[in-house]
PyMOL commands that place a pseudoatom at each C-alpha (Angstrom):
pseudoatom trace, name=CA, resn=MET, resi=1, chain=A, elem=C, hetatm=0, pos=[61.591, -19.441, 14.614]
pseudoatom trace, name=CA, resn=LYS, resi=2, chain=A, elem=C, hetatm=0, pos=[58.388, -17.510, 13.866]
pseudoatom trace, name=CA, resn=HIS, resi=3, chain=A, elem=C, hetatm=0, pos=[57.308, -17.745, 17.573]
pseudoatom trace, name=CA, resn=HIS, resi=4, chain=A, elem=C, hetatm=0, pos=[60.670, -16.379, 18.630]
pseudoatom trace, name=CA, resn=THR, resi=5, chain=A, elem=C, hetatm=0, pos=[60.183, -13.423, 16.085]
pseudoatom trace, name=CA, resn=VAL, resi=6, chain=A, elem=C, hetatm=0, pos=[56.739, -12.597, 17.500]
pseudoatom trace, name=CA, resn=SER, resi=7, chain=A, elem=C, hetatm=0, pos=[58.095, -12.551, 21.021]
pseudoatom trace, name=CA, resn=ARG, resi=8, chain=A, elem=C, hetatm=0, pos=[60.991, -10.331, 19.995]
pseudoatom trace, name=CA, resn=ASN, resi=9, chain=A, elem=C, hetatm=0, pos=[58.511, -7.933, 18.265]
pseudoatom trace, name=CA, resn=LYS, resi=10, chain=A, elem=C, hetatm=0, pos=[56.409, -7.810, 21.467]
pseudoatom trace, name=CA, resn=GLN, resi=11, chain=A, elem=C, hetatm=0, pos=[59.503, -7.010, 23.489]
pseudoatom trace, name=CA, resn=VAL, resi=12, chain=A, elem=C, hetatm=0, pos=[60.447, -4.146, 21.142]
pseudoatom trace, name=CA, resn=VAL, resi=13, chain=A, elem=C, hetatm=0, pos=[56.854, -2.742, 21.302]
pseudoatom trace, name=CA, resn=LEU, resi=14, chain=A, elem=C, hetatm=0, pos=[56.895, -3.055, 25.092]
pseudoatom trace, name=CA, resn=ILE, resi=15, chain=A, elem=C, hetatm=0, pos=[60.225, -1.230, 25.416]
pseudoatom trace, name=CA, resn=PHE, resi=16, chain=A, elem=C, hetatm=0, pos=[59.063, 1.609, 23.151]
pseudoatom trace, name=CA, resn=SER, resi=17, chain=A, elem=C, hetatm=0, pos=[55.766, 1.845, 24.981]
pseudoatom trace, name=CA, resn=LEU, resi=18, chain=A, elem=C, hetatm=0, pos=[57.441, 2.134, 28.390]
pseudoatom trace, name=CA, resn=ALA, resi=19, chain=A, elem=C, hetatm=0, pos=[59.888, 4.721, 27.031]
pseudoatom trace, name=CA, resn=ALA, resi=20, chain=A, elem=C, hetatm=0, pos=[57.010, 6.774, 25.618]
pseudoatom trace, name=CA, resn=VAL, resi=21, chain=A, elem=C, hetatm=0, pos=[55.028, 6.593, 28.895]
pseudoatom trace, name=CA, resn=SER, resi=22, chain=A, elem=C, hetatm=0, pos=[57.983, 7.641, 30.969]
pseudoatom trace, name=CA, resn=VAL, resi=23, chain=A, elem=C, hetatm=0, pos=[59.102, 10.478, 28.671]
pseudoatom trace, name=CA, resn=PHE, resi=24, chain=A, elem=C, hetatm=0, pos=[55.629, 11.889, 27.832]
pseudoatom trace, name=CA, resn=PRO, resi=25, chain=A, elem=C, hetatm=0, pos=[55.061, 13.554, 31.263]
pseudoatom trace, name=CA, resn=VAL, resi=26, chain=A, elem=C, hetatm=0, pos=[58.439, 15.221, 31.126]
pseudoatom trace, name=CA, resn=LEU, resi=27, chain=A, elem=C, hetatm=0, pos=[57.828, 16.498, 27.617]
pseudoatom trace, name=CA, resn=THR, resi=28, chain=A, elem=C, hetatm=0, pos=[54.347, 17.614, 28.486]
pseudoatom trace, name=CA, resn=LEU, resi=29, chain=A, elem=C, hetatm=0, pos=[55.463, 19.767, 31.429]
pseudoatom trace, name=CA, resn=GLY, resi=30, chain=A, elem=C, hetatm=0, pos=[58.115, 21.392, 29.273]
pseudoatom trace, name=CA, resn=LEU, resi=31, chain=A, elem=C, hetatm=0, pos=[55.838, 22.014, 26.341]
pseudoatom trace, name=CA, resn=ALA, resi=32, chain=A, elem=C, hetatm=0, pos=[52.757, 23.217, 28.231]
pseudoatom trace, name=CA, resn=ALA, resi=33, chain=A, elem=C, hetatm=0, pos=[53.950, 26.799, 28.419]
pseudoatom trace, name=CA, resn=HIS, resi=34, chain=A, elem=C, hetatm=0, pos=[55.216, 26.693, 24.804]
pseudoatom trace, name=CA, resn=ALA, resi=35, chain=A, elem=C, hetatm=0, pos=[51.927, 25.146, 23.593]
pseudoatom trace, name=CA, resn=SER, resi=36, chain=A, elem=C, hetatm=0, pos=[49.906, 27.998, 25.093]
pseudoatom trace, name=CA, resn=THR, resi=37, chain=A, elem=C, hetatm=0, pos=[52.096, 30.609, 23.401]
pseudoatom trace, name=CA, resn=SER, resi=38, chain=A, elem=C, hetatm=0, pos=[52.075, 28.607, 20.091]
pseudoatom trace, name=CA, resn=ALA, resi=39, chain=A, elem=C, hetatm=0, pos=[48.293, 28.333, 20.191]
pseudoatom trace, name=CA, resn=GLU, resi=40, chain=A, elem=C, hetatm=0, pos=[47.956, 32.119, 20.643]
pseudoatom trace, name=CA, resn=LYS, resi=41, chain=A, elem=C, hetatm=0, pos=[50.470, 32.663, 17.803]
pseudoatom trace, name=CA, resn=VAL, resi=42, chain=A, elem=C, hetatm=0, pos=[48.615, 30.289, 15.463]
pseudoatom trace, name=CA, resn=LYS, resi=43, chain=A, elem=C, hetatm=0, pos=[45.285, 31.991, 16.360]
pseudoatom trace, name=CA, resn=LYS, resi=44, chain=A, elem=C, hetatm=0, pos=[46.787, 35.439, 15.728]
pseudoatom trace, name=CA, resn=GLU, resi=45, chain=A, elem=C, hetatm=0, pos=[48.347, 34.339, 12.397]
pseudoatom trace, name=CA, resn=THR, resi=46, chain=A, elem=C, hetatm=0, pos=[45.040, 32.671, 11.326]
pseudoatom trace, name=CA, resn=VAL, resi=47, chain=A, elem=C, hetatm=0, pos=[43.101, 35.927, 12.028]
pseudoatom trace, name=CA, resn=GLU, resi=48, chain=A, elem=C, hetatm=0, pos=[45.703, 37.767, 10.006]
pseudoatom trace, name=CA, resn=ALA, resi=49, chain=A, elem=C, hetatm=0, pos=[45.458, 35.392, 7.145]
pseudoatom trace, name=CA, resn=VAL, resi=50, chain=A, elem=C, hetatm=0, pos=[41.595, 35.632, 7.114]
pseudoatom trace, name=CA, resn=ASP, resi=51, chain=A, elem=C, hetatm=0, pos=[41.838, 39.448, 7.124]
pseudoatom trace, name=CA, resn=ALA, resi=52, chain=A, elem=C, hetatm=0, pos=[44.399, 39.411, 4.290]
pseudoatom trace, name=CA, resn=ALA, resi=53, chain=A, elem=C, hetatm=0, pos=[42.214, 37.035, 2.245]
pseudoatom trace, name=CA, resn=GLY, resi=54, chain=A, elem=C, hetatm=0, pos=[39.228, 39.236, 2.908]
pseudoatom trace, name=CA, resn=ALA, resi=55, chain=A, elem=C, hetatm=0, pos=[41.113, 42.307, 1.749]
pseudoatom trace, name=CA, resn=TYR, resi=56, chain=A, elem=C, hetatm=0, pos=[42.289, 40.425, -1.371]
pseudoatom trace, name=CA, resn=ALA, resi=57, chain=A, elem=C, hetatm=0, pos=[38.684, 39.290, -2.099]
pseudoatom trace, name=CA, resn=GLY, resi=58, chain=A, elem=C, hetatm=0, pos=[37.532, 42.873, -1.548]
pseudoatom trace, name=CA, resn=GLU, resi=59, chain=A, elem=C, hetatm=0, pos=[40.002, 44.151, -4.153]
pseudoatom trace, name=CA, resn=LYS, resi=60, chain=A, elem=C, hetatm=0, pos=[38.858, 41.516, -6.565]
pseudoatom trace, name=CA, resn=LYS, resi=61, chain=A, elem=C, hetatm=0, pos=[35.203, 42.342, -5.918]
pseudoatom trace, name=CA, resn=GLU, resi=62, chain=A, elem=C, hetatm=0, pos=[35.916, 46.026, -6.612]
pseudoatom trace, name=CA, resn=GLU, resi=63, chain=A, elem=C, hetatm=0, pos=[37.639, 45.122, -9.881]
pseudoatom trace, name=CA, resn=PHE, resi=64, chain=A, elem=C, hetatm=0, pos=[34.789, 42.937, -10.981]
pseudoatom trace, name=CA, resn=ALA, resi=65, chain=A, elem=C, hetatm=0, pos=[32.206, 45.592, -10.014]
pseudoatom trace, name=CA, resn=ALA, resi=66, chain=A, elem=C, hetatm=0, pos=[34.085, 48.188, -12.039]
pseudoatom trace, name=CA, resn=ARG, resi=67, chain=A, elem=C, hetatm=0, pos=[34.231, 45.856, -15.133]
pseudoatom trace, name=CA, resn=MET, resi=68, chain=A, elem=C, hetatm=0, pos=[30.514, 45.065, -14.869]
pseudoatom trace, name=CA, resn=LYS, resi=69, chain=A, elem=C, hetatm=0, pos=[29.602, 48.742, -14.351]
pseudoatom trace, name=CA, resn=THR, resi=70, chain=A, elem=C, hetatm=0, pos=[31.580, 49.594, -17.489]
pseudoatom trace, name=CA, resn=ASN, resi=71, chain=A, elem=C, hetatm=0, pos=[29.790, 46.689, -19.368]
pseudoatom trace, name=CA, resn=LEU, resi=72, chain=A, elem=C, hetatm=0, pos=[26.364, 47.999, -18.236]
pseudoatom trace, name=CA, resn=ASP, resi=73, chain=A, elem=C, hetatm=0, pos=[27.215, 51.559, -19.405]
pseudoatom trace, name=CA, resn=GLU, resi=74, chain=A, elem=C, hetatm=0, pos=[28.483, 50.139, -22.740]
pseudoatom trace, name=CA, resn=ILE, resi=75, chain=A, elem=C, hetatm=0, pos=[25.413, 48.005, -23.395]
pseudoatom trace, name=CA, resn=ASP, resi=76, chain=A, elem=C, hetatm=0, pos=[23.164, 51.031, -22.600]
pseudoatom trace, name=CA, resn=ARG, resi=77, chain=A, elem=C, hetatm=0, pos=[24.955, 53.063, -25.212]
pseudoatom trace, name=CA, resn=GLU, resi=78, chain=A, elem=C, hetatm=0, pos=[24.763, 50.182, -27.690]
pseudoatom trace, name=CA, resn=ILE, resi=79, chain=A, elem=C, hetatm=0, pos=[21.069, 49.796, -27.148]
pseudoatom trace, name=CA, resn=GLN, resi=80, chain=A, elem=C, hetatm=0, pos=[20.477, 53.534, -27.775]
pseudoatom trace, name=CA, resn=THR, resi=81, chain=A, elem=C, hetatm=0, pos=[22.604, 53.338, -30.945]
pseudoatom trace, name=CA, resn=LEU, resi=82, chain=A, elem=C, hetatm=0, pos=[20.581, 50.184, -32.062]
pseudoatom trace, name=CA, resn=LYS, resi=83, chain=A, elem=C, hetatm=0, pos=[17.298, 52.077, -31.430]
pseudoatom trace, name=CA, resn=ALA, resi=84, chain=A, elem=C, hetatm=0, pos=[18.527, 55.065, -33.421]
pseudoatom trace, name=CA, resn=GLU, resi=85, chain=A, elem=C, hetatm=0, pos=[19.663, 52.889, -36.294]
pseudoatom trace, name=CA, resn=SER, resi=86, chain=A, elem=C, hetatm=0, pos=[16.339, 51.020, -36.355]
pseudoatom trace, name=CA, resn=GLU, resi=87, chain=A, elem=C, hetatm=0, pos=[14.540, 54.336, -36.710]
pseudoatom trace, name=CA, resn=GLN, resi=88, chain=A, elem=C, hetatm=0, pos=[16.410, 54.828, -40.032]
pseudoatom trace, name=CA, resn=LYS, resi=89, chain=A, elem=C, hetatm=0, pos=[15.197, 51.516, -41.419]
pseudoatom trace, name=CA, resn=SER, resi=90, chain=A, elem=C, hetatm=0, pos=[11.903, 50.450, -43.035]
pseudoatom trace, name=CA, resn=THR, resi=91, chain=A, elem=C, hetatm=0, pos=[8.808, 49.844, -40.851]
pseudoatom trace, name=CA, resn=GLU, resi=92, chain=A, elem=C, hetatm=0, pos=[9.306, 46.085, -41.271]
pseudoatom trace, name=CA, resn=ALA, resi=93, chain=A, elem=C, hetatm=0, pos=[12.871, 46.375, -40.006]
pseudoatom trace, name=CA, resn=ARG, resi=94, chain=A, elem=C, hetatm=0, pos=[11.790, 48.558, -37.156]
pseudoatom trace, name=CA, resn=ASP, resi=95, chain=A, elem=C, hetatm=0, pos=[9.063, 46.136, -36.079]
pseudoatom trace, name=CA, resn=ALA, resi=96, chain=A, elem=C, hetatm=0, pos=[11.342, 43.089, -36.270]
pseudoatom trace, name=CA, resn=THR, resi=97, chain=A, elem=C, hetatm=0, pos=[14.075, 44.888, -34.384]
pseudoatom trace, name=CA, resn=LYS, resi=98, chain=A, elem=C, hetatm=0, pos=[11.652, 46.356, -31.783]
pseudoatom trace, name=CA, resn=LYS, resi=99, chain=A, elem=C, hetatm=0, pos=[10.861, 42.857, -30.500]
pseudoatom trace, name=CA, resn=LYS, resi=100, chain=A, elem=C, hetatm=0, pos=[14.547, 41.992, -30.236]
pseudoatom trace, name=CA, resn=ILE, resi=101, chain=A, elem=C, hetatm=0, pos=[15.252, 45.260, -28.448]
pseudoatom trace, name=CA, resn=GLN, resi=102, chain=A, elem=C, hetatm=0, pos=[12.471, 44.540, -25.940]
pseudoatom trace, name=CA, resn=GLU, resi=103, chain=A, elem=C, hetatm=0, pos=[13.991, 41.095, -25.260]
pseudoatom trace, name=CA, resn=LEU, resi=104, chain=A, elem=C, hetatm=0, pos=[17.376, 42.796, -24.859]
pseudoatom trace, name=CA, resn=HIS, resi=105, chain=A, elem=C, hetatm=0, pos=[15.944, 45.232, -22.279]
pseudoatom trace, name=CA, resn=VAL, resi=106, chain=A, elem=C, hetatm=0, pos=[14.476, 42.394, -20.211]
pseudoatom trace, name=CA, resn=LYS, resi=107, chain=A, elem=C, hetatm=0, pos=[17.871, 40.690, -20.176]
pseudoatom trace, name=CA, resn=ARG, resi=108, chain=A, elem=C, hetatm=0, pos=[19.626, 43.982, -19.450]
pseudoatom trace, name=CA, resn=ASP, resi=109, chain=A, elem=C, hetatm=0, pos=[17.190, 44.697, -16.584]
pseudoatom trace, name=CA, resn=GLU, resi=110, chain=A, elem=C, hetatm=0, pos=[17.812, 41.200, -15.125]
pseudoatom trace, name=CA, resn=LEU, resi=111, chain=A, elem=C, hetatm=0, pos=[21.569, 41.917, -15.287]
pseudoatom trace, name=CA, resn=ARG, resi=112, chain=A, elem=C, hetatm=0, pos=[21.068, 45.276, -13.504]
pseudoatom trace, name=CA, resn=LYS, resi=113, chain=A, elem=C, hetatm=0, pos=[19.074, 43.567, -10.706]
pseudoatom trace, name=CA, resn=ARG, resi=114, chain=A, elem=C, hetatm=0, pos=[21.884, 41.053, -10.234]
pseudoatom trace, name=CA, resn=TYR, resi=115, chain=A, elem=C, hetatm=0, pos=[24.471, 43.730, -10.272]
pseudoatom trace, name=CA, resn=ASP, resi=116, chain=A, elem=C, hetatm=0, pos=[22.647, 45.871, -7.751]
pseudoatom trace, name=CA, resn=ALA, resi=117, chain=A, elem=C, hetatm=0, pos=[22.275, 42.810, -5.440]
pseudoatom trace, name=CA, resn=PHE, resi=118, chain=A, elem=C, hetatm=0, pos=[25.989, 42.042, -6.029]
pseudoatom trace, name=CA, resn=GLU, resi=119, chain=A, elem=C, hetatm=0, pos=[26.944, 45.667, -5.030]
pseudoatom trace, name=CA, resn=ARG, resi=120, chain=A, elem=C, hetatm=0, pos=[25.169, 45.092, -1.666]
pseudoatom trace, name=CA, resn=SER, resi=121, chain=A, elem=C, hetatm=0, pos=[26.687, 41.710, -1.053]
pseudoatom trace, name=CA, resn=THR, resi=122, chain=A, elem=C, hetatm=0, pos=[29.396, 41.033, 1.521]
pseudoatom trace, name=CA, resn=GLY, resi=123, chain=A, elem=C, hetatm=0, pos=[31.816, 38.314, 2.418]
pseudoatom trace, name=CA, resn=LYS, resi=124, chain=A, elem=C, hetatm=0, pos=[31.765, 35.138, 0.306]
pseudoatom trace, name=CA, resn=ALA, resi=125, chain=A, elem=C, hetatm=0, pos=[28.282, 35.935, -1.052]
pseudoatom trace, name=CA, resn=TRP, resi=126, chain=A, elem=C, hetatm=0, pos=[29.693, 38.001, -3.949]
pseudoatom trace, name=CA, resn=THR, resi=127, chain=A, elem=C, hetatm=0, pos=[31.789, 35.040, -5.231]
pseudoatom trace, name=CA, resn=ARG, resi=128, chain=A, elem=C, hetatm=0, pos=[28.651, 32.985, -5.531]
pseudoatom trace, name=CA, resn=MET, resi=129, chain=A, elem=C, hetatm=0, pos=[26.834, 35.804, -7.275]
pseudoatom trace, name=CA, resn=LYS, resi=130, chain=A, elem=C, hetatm=0, pos=[29.675, 36.428, -9.704]
pseudoatom trace, name=CA, resn=THR, resi=131, chain=A, elem=C, hetatm=0, pos=[28.908, 33.369, -11.901]
pseudoatom trace, name=CA, resn=GLY, resi=132, chain=A, elem=C, hetatm=0, pos=[25.266, 34.380, -12.222]
pseudoatom trace, name=CA, resn=ILE, resi=133, chain=A, elem=C, hetatm=0, pos=[26.227, 37.909, -13.188]
pseudoatom trace, name=CA, resn=GLU, resi=134, chain=A, elem=C, hetatm=0, pos=[28.681, 36.666, -15.769]
pseudoatom trace, name=CA, resn=LYS, resi=135, chain=A, elem=C, hetatm=0, pos=[25.978, 34.434, -17.161]
pseudoatom trace, name=CA, resn=ALA, resi=136, chain=A, elem=C, hetatm=0, pos=[23.508, 37.293, -17.274]
pseudoatom trace, name=CA, resn=TRP, resi=137, chain=A, elem=C, hetatm=0, pos=[26.168, 39.440, -19.045]
pseudoatom trace, name=CA, resn=GLY, resi=138, chain=A, elem=C, hetatm=0, pos=[26.580, 36.702, -21.651]
pseudoatom trace, name=CA, resn=ASP, resi=139, chain=A, elem=C, hetatm=0, pos=[22.840, 36.579, -22.180]
pseudoatom trace, name=CA, resn=VAL, resi=140, chain=A, elem=C, hetatm=0, pos=[22.727, 40.357, -22.699]
pseudoatom trace, name=CA, resn=ARG, resi=141, chain=A, elem=C, hetatm=0, pos=[25.617, 40.229, -25.261]
pseudoatom trace, name=CA, resn=THR, resi=142, chain=A, elem=C, hetatm=0, pos=[23.818, 37.395, -27.107]
pseudoatom trace, name=CA, resn=ALA, resi=143, chain=A, elem=C, hetatm=0, pos=[20.545, 39.313, -27.153]
pseudoatom trace, name=CA, resn=TYR, resi=144, chain=A, elem=C, hetatm=0, pos=[22.365, 42.406, -28.414]
pseudoatom trace, name=CA, resn=SER, resi=145, chain=A, elem=C, hetatm=0, pos=[24.057, 40.420, -31.170]
pseudoatom trace, name=CA, resn=GLU, resi=146, chain=A, elem=C, hetatm=0, pos=[20.720, 38.874, -32.232]
pseudoatom trace, name=CA, resn=ALA, resi=147, chain=A, elem=C, hetatm=0, pos=[19.006, 42.359, -32.283]
pseudoatom trace, name=CA, resn=LYS, resi=148, chain=A, elem=C, hetatm=0, pos=[21.921, 43.851, -34.228]
pseudoatom trace, name=CA, resn=SER, resi=149, chain=A, elem=C, hetatm=0, pos=[21.868, 40.924, -36.769]
pseudoatom trace, name=CA, resn=GLU, resi=150, chain=A, elem=C, hetatm=0, pos=[18.109, 41.261, -37.180]
pseudoatom trace, name=CA, resn=LEU, resi=151, chain=A, elem=C, hetatm=0, pos=[18.496, 44.954, -37.871]
pseudoatom trace, name=CA, resn=GLU, resi=152, chain=A, elem=C, hetatm=0, pos=[21.331, 44.425, -40.366]
pseudoatom trace, name=CA, resn=ALA, resi=153, chain=A, elem=C, hetatm=0, pos=[19.333, 41.708, -42.136]
pseudoatom trace, name=CA, resn=LYS, resi=154, chain=A, elem=C, hetatm=0, pos=[16.427, 43.957, -42.788]
pseudoatom trace, name=CA, resn=LYS, resi=155, chain=A, elem=C, hetatm=0, pos=[16.541, 46.879, -45.169]
for i in range(1, 155): cmd.bond("trace and resi %d" % i, "trace and resi %d" % (i + 1))
show_as sticks, trace
zoom trace
């Protein structure tokens, strides 16, 4: 019984194979012209999709750049305010805060360098740079908070 089933399966496979071999050339001739048109259409749609994605990424880059520019302007004002406040404190408080403000300036300058490089970036490079800029911004905010806390802790 099993031998008979195997033979039957071989017959079915053979029939389908012959059918495919005989129909394939007919289908190929009919589809050749269509395939050429379809390939061109797919290529055109792919180019359009890439262009659209690039435009979308460009918009997102512009939004991110605007936010970071606002953040840089804000931290510059906060640093100036912190310096002015430290001048109103005791010499001990000024000295302690001065070191923190210097550290803050180093981190702020690093952020500015990253931001400037980001502004010059194109294509996908900016998406890789974004994470580094966000981390640098976090470092600047932390340094500011530490300097502010130091100043508030001293009389």
